[in-house]
C-alpha positions as CSV (number, residue, x, y, z in Angstrom):
1,M,13.0,75.6,6.1
2,L,13.3,79.0,4.2
3,T,13.2,82.2,6.2
4,R,12.1,85.4,4.5
5,L,14.5,88.2,5.0
6,P,13.2,91.6,6.0
7,D,12.8,94.0,3.1
8,K,15.8,96.3,4.0
9,K,18.1,93.3,4.4
10,L,16.9,91.9,1.1
11,L,17.6,95.1,-0.7
12,F,21.0,95.4,0.9
13,L,21.9,91.9,-0.2
14,L,20.7,92.5,-3.8
15,A,22.7,95.7,-4.0
16,A,25.9,94.0,-2.7
17,L,25.5,91.1,-5.3
18,L,24.9,93.7,-8.1
19,A,28.0,95.6,-7.1
20,A,30.1,92.5,-6.9
21,G,28.9,91.5,-10.4
22,I,29.8,94.9,-11.8
23,S,33.2,94.9,-10.2
24,C,34.0,91.5,-11.8
25,R,33.3,92.7,-15.3
26,P,36.4,93.8,-17.2
27,R,36.7,97.6,-17.2
28,E,36.5,99.2,-20.6
29,R,38.4,102.3,-21.5
30,W,40.1,104.0,-24.5
31,H,43.4,102.6,-25.6
32,S,45.7,104.3,-28.2
33,Y,48.7,102.9,-29.9
34,T,50.5,103.0,-33.3
35,L,51.6,100.4,-35.8
36,L,54.0,100.6,-38.7
37,F,52.6,99.3,-42.0
38,F,52.5,100.5,-45.6
39,D,55.6,102.7,-44.9
40,T,53.5,104.9,-42.7
41,V,52.4,105.2,-39.1
42,C,49.0,103.8,-38.4
43,D,47.1,105.3,-35.5
44,I,44.6,103.1,-33.6
45,Q,42.1,104.0,-30.9
46,V,39.8,101.4,-29.5
47,F,37.4,101.3,-26.6
48,C,37.7,98.0,-24.8
49,S,39.0,96.1,-21.8
50,S,42.7,95.4,-21.4
51,E,42.0,91.8,-22.0
52,Q,40.3,92.6,-25.4
53,L,43.2,94.9,-26.3
54,V,45.7,92.1,-26.8
55,A,43.5,90.2,-29.2
56,T,42.4,93.3,-31.0
57,R,46.0,94.5,-31.6
58,E,46.9,91.0,-32.9
59,E,44.0,90.9,-35.3
60,I,44.5,94.4,-36.6
61,S,48.2,93.7,-37.2
62,R,47.3,90.5,-38.9
63,A,44.9,92.3,-41.3
64,F,47.5,95.0,-42.1
65,A,50.2,92.3,-42.7
66,S,47.9,90.3,-45.0
67,C,47.3,93.4,-47.1
68,E,50.9,94.5,-47.1
69,E,52.1,90.9,-48.1
70,R,49.7,90.7,-51.0
71,F,49.9,94.2,-52.5
72,S,53.5,95.4,-52.0
73,P,55.1,96.2,-55.4
74,G,56.1,93.0,-57.3
75,R,54.8,90.7,-54.6
76,E,51.2,90.1,-55.6
77,N,50.0,86.6,-56.5
78,L,47.7,87.2,-59.4
79,S,45.7,84.1,-58.7
80,D,45.2,84.8,-54.9
81,P,41.4,85.0,-54.3
82,L,41.8,88.2,-52.2
83,V,43.9,89.8,-54.9
84,L,41.1,89.0,-57.4
85,D,38.5,90.4,-55.1
86,L,40.3,93.7,-54.8
87,Y,40.9,93.8,-58.5
88,R,37.2,93.5,-59.1
89,K,36.6,96.5,-56.8
90,A,39.3,98.4,-58.7
91,L,37.8,97.4,-62.1
92,R,34.3,98.6,-61.0
93,V,35.7,102.1,-60.2
94,N,37.7,102.0,-63.4
95,R,34.6,101.4,-65.5
96,D,32.4,103.9,-63.5
97,S,35.1,106.6,-64.0
98,A,35.8,106.0,-67.7
99,G,39.3,104.9,-66.8
100,C,40.2,107.8,-64.5
101,F,41.1,105.3,-61.8
102,D,43.5,102.7,-63.2
103,I,45.8,100.4,-61.2
104,T,47.9,99.5,-64.3
105,V,49.8,102.9,-64.0
106,G,52.7,101.0,-62.5
107,P,55.0,101.7,-65.5
108,L,54.1,105.4,-65.3
109,T,54.9,105.6,-61.6
110,E,58.3,104.0,-62.2
111,L,59.1,106.2,-65.2
112,W,58.5,109.3,-63.2
113,G,60.7,107.9,-60.4
114,F,58.2,107.9,-57.5
115,P,58.8,104.4,-56.1
116,S,62.6,105.1,-55.8
117,R,62.2,108.9,-55.2
118,A,64.7,109.4,-58.0
119,Y,62.3,111.8,-59.7
120,H,62.4,112.2,-63.4
121,L,60.5,114.4,-65.9
122,P,59.9,112.1,-68.8
123,R,60.4,113.2,-72.4
124,P,57.4,112.9,-74.7
125,E,58.9,109.9,-76.5
126,E,59.4,108.1,-73.2
127,L,55.7,108.6,-72.3
128,K,54.7,107.4,-75.8
129,S,56.5,104.2,-75.2
130,V,55.0,103.5,-71.8
131,L,51.3,104.5,-72.4
132,P,50.5,101.3,-74.4
133,L,51.2,99.4,-71.2
134,V,48.5,101.3,-69.3
135,G,44.8,100.3,-69.3
136,M,42.8,97.8,-67.2
137,G,41.1,96.7,-70.4
138,K,44.3,95.1,-71.4
139,V,44.3,92.7,-68.3
140,N,42.7,89.3,-68.9
141,F,41.1,86.8,-66.6
142,E,42.0,83.2,-67.3
143,E,41.1,80.4,-65.0
144,N,40.7,82.6,-61.9
145,A,44.0,84.5,-62.5
146,L,45.0,87.9,-63.9
147,I,47.1,87.8,-67.0
148,L,49.2,90.9,-67.7
149,Q,50.7,91.7,-71.0
150,P,54.6,91.9,-71.1
151,G,55.8,95.1,-69.4
152,M,52.6,95.8,-67.5
153,K,52.8,96.4,-63.8
154,L,50.0,97.0,-61.2
155,D,50.1,99.8,-58.8
156,W,47.7,99.1,-55.9
157,G,48.6,102.3,-54.0
158,G,45.2,103.9,-54.8
159,I,43.1,101.2,-53.2
160,A,45.0,98.6,-51.1
161,K,45.7,100.7,-48.0
162,G,42.0,101.5,-47.8
163,W,41.2,97.9,-48.1
164,G,43.6,97.1,-45.3
165,V,41.8,99.6,-43.1
166,D,38.5,97.9,-43.9
167,L,39.9,94.5,-43.0
168,A,41.3,95.8,-39.7
169,A,38.1,97.5,-38.7
170,R,36.1,94.4,-39.4
171,A,38.5,92.3,-37.4
172,A,38.2,94.6,-34.4
173,A,34.4,94.7,-34.7
174,S,34.3,90.9,-34.8
175,L,35.9,90.9,-31.4
176,G,33.2,93.0,-29.9
177,I,34.8,96.4,-30.2
178,R,31.9,98.8,-30.6
179,R,33.8,102.1,-30.7
180,G,37.1,102.7,-32.5
181,F,39.2,104.7,-35.0
182,I,41.9,103.3,-37.4
183,N,44.0,105.7,-39.5
184,A,46.6,104.4,-41.9
185,G,48.4,107.5,-43.2
186,G,45.2,109.4,-44.0
187,D,43.0,106.4,-45.0
188,L,40.7,105.8,-42.1
189,Y,37.6,104.2,-40.7
190,C,35.8,105.2,-37.5
191,W,32.8,103.5,-35.9
192,G,30.7,104.1,-32.8
193,T,31.1,107.4,-30.9
194,N,34.4,109.2,-30.1
195,P,35.7,109.6,-26.5
196,D,33.2,112.5,-26.0
197,H,30.3,110.3,-27.1
198,Q,30.0,112.4,-30.3
199,G,30.6,111.6,-34.0
200,W,34.2,111.5,-35.0
201,R,35.6,114.9,-36.3
202,I,38.0,114.5,-39.2
203,G,40.0,117.4,-40.4
204,I,40.4,118.2,-44.1
205,K,44.0,119.3,-44.5
206,N,44.9,122.6,-46.2
207,P,46.8,121.4,-49.3
208,R,48.8,124.7,-49.5
209,G,49.5,125.5,-45.9
210,R,49.2,124.5,-42.3
211,G,46.1,123.5,-40.5
212,Y,42.8,122.5,-41.9
213,L,40.2,123.8,-44.3
214,G,37.4,122.3,-42.4
215,V,36.1,119.4,-40.3
216,I,33.6,116.6,-41.2
217,S,31.6,114.8,-38.5
218,V,31.0,111.1,-39.3
219,T,30.6,107.7,-37.7
220,D,30.6,104.2,-39.2
221,M,32.3,105.6,-42.2
222,G,35.6,105.4,-44.1
223,V,37.5,108.5,-45.3
224,A,40.3,108.8,-47.8
225,T,42.1,111.8,-49.5
226,S,44.1,112.1,-52.7
227,G,46.1,115.3,-52.9
228,D,48.9,116.9,-55.0
229,Y,50.8,117.7,-51.8
230,Q,51.3,114.1,-50.6
231,R,54.0,112.9,-53.0
232,Y,55.5,115.4,-55.5
233,F,58.6,117.1,-56.8
234,E,59.1,120.5,-58.4
235,K,61.1,121.4,-61.5
236,D,61.4,124.8,-63.0
237,G,58.8,126.1,-60.6
238,R,56.2,123.5,-61.5
239,R,54.8,120.8,-59.2
240,Y,54.6,117.2,-60.5
241,H,52.7,114.8,-58.3
242,H,51.9,111.1,-58.2
243,I,48.3,111.1,-59.3
244,F,48.4,110.4,-63.0
245,D,45.9,110.9,-65.7
246,P,46.2,107.4,-67.4
247,S,45.2,108.9,-70.8
248,T,48.1,111.3,-70.9
249,G,50.7,109.9,-68.6
250,Y,51.1,113.3,-66.9
251,P,49.9,114.3,-63.4
252,A,46.2,115.2,-63.4
253,Q,45.5,118.9,-63.3
254,G,42.7,121.1,-61.9
255,K,42.6,120.0,-58.3
256,R,44.6,120.2,-55.1
257,S,42.8,117.5,-53.1
258,V,39.8,115.3,-53.0
259,T,38.4,113.7,-49.9
260,V,35.8,111.0,-50.1
261,I,33.5,109.7,-47.3
262,G,31.5,106.5,-47.5
263,P,30.9,103.0,-46.0
264,E,34.0,101.3,-47.5
265,T,37.5,102.9,-47.1
266,A,38.8,100.9,-50.1
267,L,36.2,102.6,-52.4
268,C,36.8,106.0,-50.7
269,D,40.5,105.4,-51.6
270,A,39.8,104.6,-55.2
271,L,37.1,107.2,-55.7
272,S,39.3,110.0,-54.4
273,T,41.8,109.2,-57.2
274,A,39.1,108.9,-59.8
275,L,37.5,112.2,-58.8
276,F,40.9,113.9,-58.7
277,V,41.7,112.9,-62.3
278,S,38.2,113.4,-63.8
279,S,37.1,116.6,-65.4
280,D,33.5,115.7,-64.6
281,P,33.6,114.1,-61.0
282,E,29.8,114.5,-60.5
283,M,29.2,111.9,-63.2
284,I,31.3,109.4,-61.2
285,I,29.9,110.0,-57.7
286,I,26.4,109.6,-59.0
287,N,27.1,105.9,-59.3
288,Y,27.8,105.7,-55.5
289,P,24.8,107.2,-53.7
290,D,26.2,106.4,-50.2
291,Y,29.4,108.4,-50.9
292,G,30.2,112.1,-50.8
293,A,33.2,114.1,-51.6
294,I,34.9,117.4,-50.8
295,L,36.9,118.9,-53.6
296,V,39.6,121.6,-53.5
297,D,40.4,123.0,-56.9
298,D,43.6,124.5,-58.1
299,H,42.4,128.0,-57.0
300,G,41.6,126.8,-53.5
301,S,37.9,126.8,-53.9
302,I,35.9,124.1,-52.0
303,A,33.0,122.2,-53.3
304,S,30.9,119.2,-52.0
305,I,29.4,116.6,-54.3
306,G,27.4,113.4,-53.8
307,K,25.9,112.5,-50.4
308,P,26.1,115.4,-48.0
309,F,28.0,115.0,-44.7
310,P,28.3,117.6,-41.9
311,F,31.2,119.9,-42.9
312,D,32.3,122.9,-40.9
313,R,34.6,125.2,-42.8
314,L,37.5,126.7,-40.9
315,Q,39.1,128.8,-43.6
316,E,37.9,130.5,-46.7
C-alpha cells in the first residue's frame, strides 16, 4: 500500500535528491598547462572536470605529436594521406595568392641560414642557382604521392603548426570540451567563452616595441600572425627576416606584420604569409569571405581587410 507524503515532506525529499545528483556530477573548472611542441611552448586552457582533463591532455598531445612527426624538416612521408591533405590546402592558397604562399621555399630558407641560425646574406648568383628549385607548380602528383624534382625541399613552417592547432582543438571538442584556448607559439584557436563568459581577447603584438597595438575579440575562431620580428637577423643596419618572396628569393618588403582571423587556423597561418608577401592582399582575402586580416605596414600604419572582427586599438 502506497502512502502519499505531505507536500512539504515531498518537496524536501525532491530537493535532497536533486542536491545529491548535482554533487555526484564531476565539477568543471578551468585548467591551464603547457606543452612543448614545434620548438615552442604551447599554452592550453580548457574548461572541464579533472577526469576529462587527463584524456584531453593526452589527445591534444597526440594531435601535436602527429603533426610534428609528419612535418618536421626532412621527415615527411610524401605519400602519407594527411601530408597530401595539407599539401592540397597549401596548394589552394598558393593558387589563390598567385604564388605568394609557397611551401617549396625550403632551399631558400636553408640558403639564408634560418634553420641552423647560421645566417647568411646570399650573393645574387647563389639566389639565381636556387630559385629554379622554388615553385609549387614544379611538384607532381603521381599515384597518390608528391614527386619533387631533385634539389627541391618543402618548408611546412607556414601552415603545419596551424594545422596542428586545428587537430588539437577538434580532439578536445570531440571529448565534450565546450570552452577552450590553444596557443602554439602565436598560432591559436579559441572556442566557447573565456573565463569571464565573454569572447576571447587576443592581443596584436607591436612589431617594433613592447605591448600590443590592439585587441581583437573572437570565439570559435583561429588566429595566426606572420611578422618580420619573429625570425630575423640584421646586417649593415638592415633587417632580413624569414618570410620570403618566392619570386625574388629575398625577404618580402612593405609590411611588419599580418594577423589573420578565421575558422581554420591552418588557413589563417598560410594566408598570413600570403598577405604579407603580396602587394595586393585585398585580391587574396576576397577568396576567403569568412576570413579577415589586420595589416601593419612598414611605416606602422594599421589596416583591416576582409571580414571585419571587433578590434580595439591601443596605440596609434
